[in-house]
Residue, then its C-alpha position, 0 to 999 in steps of 0.5 A: m150506364s144508360n146506353r147499358f140500361a136501354k139495351i137491358s129494356m129493349g131486350a126485355l121488350f123484345v122478349s116480352s112482345f115474342l111471348i105475347g105474340q106466341v101466346a096470341m098465336a096459340q089462342a088462335i089455334y086453341n079453339w074452345n068451340n072445338s075443345p073436348n073440355n068444353w061442356v057442349n062437347s065433352p063426354n061427360n055431358f049426358d047429351n052425348s053419352s050412350n047412356n042417354w036412350v037416344n045415343s044407346p046402341n041398344n035403341f033399335n035406331n043405332s042397332p047393328n040389327n036394324l038394316s035401314a038405320t040412316n046413321v050407319v058409320f062405315d069404314n073404307r072396306g064397307n063394314r059398319i063399324g058404328y053409327e052417328v047421333p045428334a045432340p040437341s046443342g049441335v054436336i054430331n057423336y060418333f059412337d062405335n057399335s057396343g055404344n063407346r063414342i069414338g068422336y065428334k064434330p063440332t057445332g061449328k059456331 
């Protein structure tokens, strides 16, 4: 009976150590600083919204009509596809020409 209990205990110990290892690996892969669930990166944060004048396509600095804009994003064929605007938090937001947020680059902290 005691030998059987030892086998069950060892099995339970192995399974629990395996699960703890998997959780630790998942935590290493999931970086909060890069997550869109982090408020700093969230599209719901006003600093990252096109409703903010700094990010708006109506702002001449972001306008497709501004030929001397320095924040333009081009595709591989040289077509203007949008613009980038840094937020005060350090996040760089990428918007299409209509002002839709299409991506971001986290602060890198």
